[in-house]
MDAnalysis code that builds the backbone (N, CA, C; Angstrom):
import MDAnalysis as mda
import numpy as np

u = mda.Universe.empty(402, n_residues=134, atom_resindex=np.repeat(np.arange(134), 3), trajectory=True)
u.add_TopologyAttr("name", ["N", "CA", "C"] * 134)
u.add_TopologyAttr("resid", np.arange(1, 135))
u.add_TopologyAttr("resname", ["UNK", "UNK", "UNK", "UNK", "UNK", "UNK", "UNK", "UNK", "UNK", "UNK", "UNK", "UNK", "UNK", "UNK", "UNK", "UNK", "UNK", "UNK", "UNK", "UNK", "UNK", "UNK", "UNK", "UNK", "UNK", "UNK", "UNK", "UNK", "UNK", "UNK", "UNK", "UNK", "UNK", "UNK", "UNK", "UNK", "UNK", "UNK", "UNK", "UNK", "UNK", "UNK", "UNK", "UNK", "UNK", "UNK", "UNK", "UNK", "UNK", "UNK", "UNK", "UNK", "UNK", "UNK", "UNK", "UNK", "UNK", "UNK", "UNK", "UNK", "UNK", "UNK", "UNK", "UNK", "UNK", "UNK", "UNK", "UNK", "UNK", "UNK", "UNK", "UNK", "UNK", "UNK", "UNK", "UNK", "UNK", "UNK", "UNK", "UNK", "UNK", "UNK", "UNK", "UNK", "UNK", "UNK", "UNK", "UNK", "UNK", "UNK", "UNK", "UNK", "UNK", "UNK", "UNK", "UNK", "UNK", "UNK", "UNK", "UNK", "UNK", "UNK", "UNK", "UNK", "UNK", "UNK", "UNK", "UNK", "UNK", "UNK", "UNK", "UNK", "UNK", "UNK", "UNK", "UNK", "UNK", "UNK", "UNK", "UNK", "UNK", "UNK", "UNK", "UNK", "UNK", "UNK", "UNK", "UNK", "UNK", "UNK", "UNK", "UNK", "UNK", "UNK"])
u.atoms.positions = np.array([
    [83.871, 21.802, 68.229],
    [84.586, 20.625, 69.419],
    [83.771, 20.749, 70.872],
    [83.086, 21.093, 71.307],
    [82.592, 20.990, 72.236],
    [81.630, 20.503, 72.339],
    [80.905, 19.922, 71.114],
    [79.405, 19.249, 71.689],
    [79.981, 17.944, 71.273],
    [78.821, 16.921, 70.987],
    [79.091, 15.709, 71.353],
    [77.749, 15.083, 70.324],
    [77.695, 13.858, 70.003],
    [76.158, 13.039, 69.569],
    [75.348, 14.538, 68.924],
    [75.737, 14.164, 67.910],
    [75.196, 15.015, 66.524],
    [74.749, 16.263, 67.025],
    [75.426, 16.642, 68.136],
    [75.020, 18.207, 68.398],
    [75.676, 19.382, 68.035],
    [75.677, 19.956, 67.307],
    [76.569, 21.239, 66.763],
    [77.277, 20.769, 65.542],
    [76.604, 20.337, 64.571],
    [76.508, 19.846, 62.780],
    [76.080, 20.525, 61.922],
    [76.753, 20.656, 60.894],
    [76.442, 21.753, 60.165],
    [76.520, 20.488, 58.999],
    [76.050, 20.685, 57.685],
    [75.929, 20.152, 56.972],
    [76.161, 21.488, 55.566],
    [77.023, 21.302, 55.172],
    [77.283, 22.639, 54.165],
    [77.666, 22.086, 53.012],
    [76.631, 22.731, 51.658],
    [76.992, 21.021, 50.402],
    [78.393, 22.394, 49.858],
    [77.742, 22.842, 49.796],
    [79.342, 24.115, 48.548],
    [79.843, 25.270, 49.745],
    [80.231, 26.387, 49.097],
    [81.031, 27.188, 49.568],
    [80.261, 28.556, 50.162],
    [79.250, 28.750, 49.100],
    [78.101, 29.318, 49.854],
    [77.877, 29.325, 51.141],
    [77.310, 27.944, 51.086],
    [76.618, 27.652, 52.425],
    [77.608, 27.581, 53.074],
    [78.643, 27.630, 53.665],
    [79.469, 27.784, 54.244],
    [79.840, 28.735, 54.943],
    [79.965, 30.020, 53.346],
    [80.790, 31.521, 53.916],
    [79.305, 31.798, 54.924],
    [77.961, 31.781, 54.067],
    [76.451, 31.458, 54.754],
    [76.996, 31.156, 56.481],
    [77.078, 29.869, 56.567],
    [77.211, 29.630, 58.565],
    [78.608, 30.595, 58.789],
    [79.715, 30.480, 58.316],
    [80.857, 30.736, 59.195],
    [79.981, 33.078, 59.440],
    [78.819, 33.795, 58.688],
    [78.341, 34.689, 58.756],
    [77.557, 34.464, 59.912],
    [76.842, 33.650, 60.372],
    [75.964, 33.772, 61.544],
    [76.501, 33.458, 62.954],
    [77.357, 33.328, 62.645],
    [77.987, 32.331, 63.969],
    [78.215, 33.924, 64.503],
    [78.187, 33.656, 66.072],
    [78.570, 34.707, 66.700],
    [79.976, 35.272, 67.314],
    [80.796, 33.433, 67.390],
    [81.890, 33.343, 67.836],
    [83.147, 33.358, 66.717],
    [83.587, 33.938, 66.019],
    [84.307, 33.164, 65.030],
    [85.829, 32.242, 65.317],
    [86.074, 32.635, 67.003],
    [86.871, 31.913, 67.371],
    [86.549, 31.277, 67.761],
    [85.470, 30.295, 67.969],
    [85.729, 29.195, 68.049],
    [86.033, 28.013, 67.221],
    [86.074, 27.054, 68.017],
    [87.300, 26.231, 67.439],
    [86.057, 25.619, 65.960],
    [85.961, 24.339, 65.391],
    [85.502, 24.031, 64.137],
    [86.300, 22.480, 64.164],
    [85.267, 21.738, 63.348],
    [86.409, 20.440, 62.774],
    [85.393, 20.417, 61.293],
    [86.076, 20.414, 60.264],
    [85.502, 19.923, 58.798],
    [86.286, 19.030, 58.388],
    [84.973, 18.488, 58.111],
    [84.945, 16.355, 57.259],
    [84.259, 16.287, 56.283],
    [84.866, 15.776, 55.690],
    [84.004, 14.790, 54.369],
    [82.807, 14.739, 55.406],
    [81.363, 15.297, 54.857],
    [80.004, 14.452, 54.901],
    [79.691, 13.221, 54.070],
    [79.366, 12.034, 54.871],
    [78.971, 10.724, 54.654],
    [77.919, 10.180, 54.421],
    [76.577, 10.360, 53.676],
    [75.567, 9.776, 53.798],
    [75.399, 8.465, 54.158],
    [74.828, 7.672, 55.105],
    [74.931, 6.873, 55.348],
    [74.010, 6.827, 57.313],
    [74.612, 5.405, 57.509],
    [73.856, 4.973, 59.039],
    [74.765, 4.728, 60.086],
    [75.546, 5.241, 61.146],
    [76.021, 5.151, 62.014],
    [75.935, 3.522, 62.347],
    [77.130, 3.101, 62.538],
    [77.992, 2.541, 63.011],
    [78.777, 2.098, 64.496],
    [78.692, 1.440, 64.612],
    [79.783, 1.356, 65.891],
    [80.184, -0.306, 66.134],
    [81.997, -0.196, 66.585],
    [82.293, -1.351, 67.159],
    [83.481, -0.959, 68.304],
    [82.673, -1.276, 69.566],
    [83.308, -1.758, 70.818],
    [84.560, -2.139, 71.310],
    [85.527, -2.331, 71.721],
    [86.414, -3.588, 71.479],
    [87.221, -3.195, 73.025],
    [87.417, -4.469, 73.523],
    [88.976, -4.872, 74.715],
    [89.751, -5.002, 73.763],
    [90.691, -4.533, 73.847],
    [92.072, -5.195, 73.564],
    [93.717, -5.114, 74.088],
    [93.830, -5.902, 74.385],
    [95.445, -6.101, 74.526],
    [96.853, -6.015, 73.506],
    [97.484, -5.162, 74.190],
    [98.988, -5.651, 72.993],
    [98.949, -5.586, 71.397],
    [97.029, -4.884, 70.987],
    [97.307, -4.695, 69.787],
    [96.526, -5.838, 69.493],
    [95.839, -6.579, 69.903],
    [95.552, -7.716, 70.260],
    [93.942, -7.539, 70.384],
    [92.726, -7.090, 69.777],
    [91.271, -6.995, 70.001],
    [90.991, -8.546, 71.042],
    [90.447, -8.881, 72.156],
    [90.001, -9.964, 72.584],
    [88.956, -10.301, 72.955],
    [87.456, -9.075, 72.698],
    [86.805, -8.935, 72.899],
    [85.722, -7.995, 72.310],
    [84.813, -7.748, 71.424],
    [84.298, -7.529, 70.790],
    [82.799, -6.793, 70.592],
    [81.739, -5.805, 69.895],
    [80.850, -5.531, 69.473],
    [80.210, -5.121, 68.294],
    [79.804, -4.937, 67.671],
    [79.475, -3.757, 66.649],
    [78.034, -3.761, 66.396],
    [77.445, -2.898, 66.702],
    [75.872, -2.586, 66.035],
    [75.633, -1.314, 64.885],
    [74.589, -1.371, 65.145],
    [74.089, -0.463, 64.389],
    [72.667, 0.414, 65.367],
    [72.184, 1.928, 65.215],
    [70.769, 2.223, 66.081],
    [69.963, 2.230, 64.451],
    [68.697, 1.790, 64.986],
    [68.050, 1.624, 63.917],
    [67.329, 2.918, 63.410],
    [67.063, 3.853, 64.175],
    [66.171, 4.934, 64.236],
    [66.618, 6.177, 64.027],
    [67.692, 5.797, 63.979],
    [69.100, 7.299, 63.653],
    [68.663, 7.726, 63.075],
    [68.287, 7.627, 61.934],
    [67.976, 8.831, 60.549],
    [66.992, 9.263, 60.853],
    [65.531, 8.692, 61.719],
    [64.225, 9.264, 61.533],
    [64.119, 10.390, 61.591],
    [64.031, 11.696, 61.521],
    [64.845, 12.618, 62.403],
    [63.219, 13.106, 63.332],
    [62.262, 12.601, 63.476],
    [60.914, 12.951, 63.732],
    [61.218, 12.314, 64.888],
    [61.784, 11.807, 65.147],
    [61.653, 10.729, 66.419],
    [62.158, 10.792, 67.730],
    [63.103, 11.995, 67.277],
    [63.746, 12.477, 68.507],
    [64.608, 12.274, 69.608],
    [65.434, 12.236, 70.826],
    [65.649, 11.939, 71.169],
    [65.950, 9.576, 71.565],
    [64.259, 10.135, 71.485],
    [64.308, 8.468, 71.139],
    [64.811, 7.528, 70.754],
    [64.786, 8.361, 69.256],
    [66.000, 7.488, 67.962],
    [67.224, 6.932, 68.517],
    [67.917, 7.574, 69.595],
    [69.423, 6.838, 69.631],
    [69.390, 5.856, 71.054],
    [67.764, 5.334, 71.689],
    [67.671, 4.775, 72.309],
    [68.043, 3.102, 71.792],
    [67.433, 2.838, 70.632],
    [67.173, 1.244, 69.613],
    [68.501, 0.932, 69.723],
    [68.913, -0.046, 69.515],
    [70.660, -0.290, 69.136],
    [70.535, -1.736, 68.851],
    [70.750, -2.199, 67.769],
    [70.649, -3.763, 67.032],
    [72.515, -3.798, 67.054],
    [72.634, -5.280, 67.512],
    [73.742, -5.901, 67.722],
    [74.296, -6.716, 66.106],
    [74.706, -6.407, 65.128],
    [74.887, -7.135, 64.219],
    [76.554, -6.992, 64.263],
    [76.836, -8.236, 63.493],
    [78.935, -8.443, 63.961],
    [78.726, -7.938, 61.864],
    [79.605, -6.976, 61.925],
    [80.369, -6.631, 60.961],
    [82.052, -6.716, 60.749],
    [82.012, -7.583, 60.007],
    [83.094, -8.447, 59.568],
    [84.237, -7.514, 59.033],
    [83.563, -6.321, 58.100],
    [84.617, -5.161, 57.594],
    [84.796, -4.437, 58.527],
    [84.395, -4.372, 59.739],
    [84.178, -3.128, 60.260],
    [85.240, -3.370, 61.673],
    [85.132, -4.870, 61.696],
    [86.060, -5.515, 63.155],
    [87.796, -5.416, 61.755],
    [87.802, -5.587, 60.512],
    [88.754, -6.010, 60.000],
    [89.901, -4.380, 59.916],
    [88.917, -3.487, 59.887],
    [89.294, -1.698, 60.170],
    [90.057, -1.314, 61.510],
    [89.063, -2.117, 62.786],
    [89.474, -1.849, 63.769],
    [90.536, -2.710, 64.520],
    [90.606, -3.607, 64.112],
    [91.961, -5.052, 63.840],
    [93.511, -4.115, 63.241],
    [93.101, -3.128, 62.545],
    [94.302, -2.760, 62.331],
    [94.397, -1.232, 62.521],
    [93.513, -1.049, 62.964],
    [94.129, 0.562, 63.852],
    [94.785, -0.266, 66.036],
    [94.290, -0.734, 65.789],
    [94.715, -1.388, 67.097],
    [95.904, -2.083, 67.181],
    [95.914, -2.881, 65.784],
    [97.322, -3.751, 65.578],
    [98.510, -2.572, 65.826],
    [98.769, -1.543, 64.352],
    [99.548, -0.544, 64.451],
    [100.054, 0.451, 65.323],
    [99.244, 0.653, 66.673],
    [99.198, 1.446, 67.706],
    [99.296, 0.398, 68.578],
    [99.113, -0.717, 68.742],
    [99.924, -1.696, 69.529],
    [98.339, -1.418, 71.006],
    [97.211, -0.827, 70.527],
    [96.497, -0.402, 71.890],
    [96.235, -1.631, 72.960],
    [95.886, -1.264, 74.262],
    [95.754, -2.403, 75.147],
    [94.677, -0.779, 76.153],
    [93.517, -1.736, 76.656],
    [92.145, -0.919, 76.615],
    [91.000, -0.850, 76.061],
    [90.128, -0.039, 76.436],
    [88.326, -0.271, 75.835],
    [88.502, 0.477, 75.067],
    [87.746, 0.446, 73.777],
    [87.648, 2.115, 72.656],
    [86.684, 1.390, 72.353],
    [86.282, 2.754, 71.507],
    [84.633, 2.302, 71.506],
    [84.981, 3.358, 69.392],
    [85.269, 3.119, 68.509],
    [85.083, 3.681, 67.120],
    [83.797, 4.050, 67.057],
    [83.519, 5.071, 65.464],
    [82.623, 4.904, 65.246],
    [82.645, 5.375, 63.957],
    [81.828, 4.648, 62.903],
    [81.742, 4.800, 61.102],
    [80.751, 4.565, 60.322],
    [80.594, 4.911, 59.515],
    [79.371, 5.568, 58.918],
    [79.249, 4.895, 57.663],
    [78.111, 3.952, 57.418],
    [78.006, 2.378, 55.920],
    [78.047, 3.588, 54.563],
    [78.970, 3.906, 54.195],
    [78.911, 5.096, 52.743],
    [77.689, 4.306, 51.816],
    [76.612, 5.055, 51.982],
    [75.882, 4.441, 51.083],
    [76.106, 4.585, 49.258],
    [76.924, 5.667, 48.896],
    [76.950, 6.416, 47.249],
    [78.254, 5.031, 47.534],
    [79.221, 4.718, 48.535],
    [81.088, 3.810, 47.783],
    [80.202, 2.290, 48.077],
    [79.132, 1.724, 49.052],
    [78.969, 0.946, 49.326],
    [79.760, 0.274, 50.565],
    [80.192, 1.170, 50.931],
    [81.075, 0.362, 51.877],
    [81.560, 1.145, 53.024],
    [82.008, 0.868, 54.181],
    [82.156, 1.047, 55.897],
    [83.299, 2.198, 55.859],
    [83.077, 3.370, 56.376],
    [84.099, 4.188, 56.618],
    [84.776, 4.624, 57.816],
    [85.042, 4.543, 58.479],
    [85.789, 4.624, 59.552],
    [85.934, 6.201, 60.421],
    [85.253, 6.879, 60.852],
    [84.934, 7.963, 61.657],
    [86.383, 8.485, 62.722],
    [86.146, 8.088, 63.517],
    [86.765, 8.210, 65.102],
    [86.586, 6.809, 66.144],
    [87.995, 7.169, 67.195],
    [87.621, 6.515, 68.527],
    [88.017, 7.189, 69.253],
    [87.127, 7.008, 70.055],
    [86.757, 6.835, 71.527],
    [87.624, 6.342, 72.642],
    [89.143, 6.715, 73.245],
    [89.412, 5.860, 73.907],
    [88.473, 5.745, 75.354],
    [86.913, 5.256, 75.647],
    [86.180, 4.714, 76.641],
    [85.264, 3.773, 76.533],
    [84.874, 3.528, 77.020],
    [83.008, 2.487, 77.344],
    [81.961, 3.868, 75.729],
    [81.649, 3.108, 74.836],
    [80.468, 3.820, 74.406],
    [79.576, 4.638, 75.551],
    [78.909, 5.952, 74.601],
    [77.636, 6.423, 75.561],
    [76.622, 6.214, 75.841],
    [76.068, 5.132, 75.093],
    [74.819, 4.539, 75.108],
    [74.276, 3.517, 75.942],
    [74.200, 3.682, 77.449],
    [74.321, 3.032, 78.704],
    [73.530, 1.466, 78.580],
    [72.708, 1.778, 77.636],
    [71.255, 0.523, 78.205],
    [72.580, -0.361, 77.338],
    [72.829, 0.110, 76.627],
    [73.049, -1.017, 75.717],
    [74.514, -1.637, 76.164],
    [75.369, -0.071, 76.836],
    [76.348, -1.487, 77.428],
    [76.127, -2.207, 78.538],
    [74.928, -1.560, 79.433],
    [74.348, -2.933, 80.257],
    [74.501, -3.843, 79.462],
    [73.843, -4.473, 78.273],
    [73.685, -5.286, 77.980],
    [74.767, -6.101, 76.987],
])
């Protein structure tokens, strides 16, 4: 829970891997988040909303994100692409909460299911400053 930007993520495919991982941890009191792993590319949408209505938005994918040999540079490329499915999902959340402000939603395109899956919302500007300036 103290990590960010894909740091500290462990993909555990079965109970045996989970038990091995747990035994390897020095601090058993450390808080963790467990969620289903979805294979696919990360997508994001940032919005400015007022009273549950999205006024402005931008969505993007990181084209080199899955290239593990590319190092931190893989996070420097950003390709802005409109995704109506991602916008519709985000609008439902924004409307249901009557959200006002700036927020960034992280999602992943689920290759196996052939659909977008929402992961989380960060009520702030996204942390890709070169793209934020654009």
